[in-house]
N, C-alpha and C positions, 0 to 999 in steps of 0.2 A: 559407440560413444565412450570416451575416456571415463573411467570410474570417478576421478576427481571432479570432472566437469559435471557428471551426472549428480554427484553429491552436492555440488555447489548449486545446481539448478533446483534440486529438491529442497534444499535449505532456503533458497530464495523464494520459491513458490510458497513454502510454509510461512515465511515472513510476510509475503504479499497477502496471503489469506488472512493472517492475523491483523494486518493493518487495515484491510478492507472491512473486516468485522468491527474494528475499533472505530473507523470512520462512520459506518452505519449506526453504531451506538451513539456516537457524538451527534450525528444529524438528528436522531430521535430525541436525545436529551435537549438539544438546542430548541427543537420545536416545542417541547413541553415547557421549557423555561420561557420562551417567547410568549406562548399562550397564557402563561401565568403572570406576564408583565415584567419579567426580570431582564436586566441588561445582559446581553449575551455577546458583547463585542469581543471580550477576551476569548471565549470559547470559539467564536467564529474565526478569530485570528489563528488559534491553534489548529482548527479544522483545516483552514487554508494551507497551513504548513504541512499537515499530515497528507493532504491530497497531493502536494508537490512531491513529498517524499515517496508516495505511492507511484507517482508518474516516473520518478527516477528509478525505482525498483523495477518497474515494468520495462523501462528502457534497457536496463541491465539484463533482464531476462531475455529480451529480444536479441540483444547482442550475443548472449551465451548460446541461445538456440541457433542463431546464424552460424556461430563458431562451431557448434556441434554438427551442423549439417555439412560444413566444409571439411570436416575430418573424415579420413577414409575408414 
């Protein structure tokens, strides 16, 4: 695998892990706020956006992995 491609994959994986952790934290926070009776519409909208970004990052990771497998 090309070194640049490997580095790009590693950086992307690190970003994916960070975003997944952030999403988990936000889900927990929203559940606590909901339980306490707070309005969480804004947090839920941000969470929806974060999940979309995560999906895009994972799609990019899949494309890079596919590209890496096609390289000699």
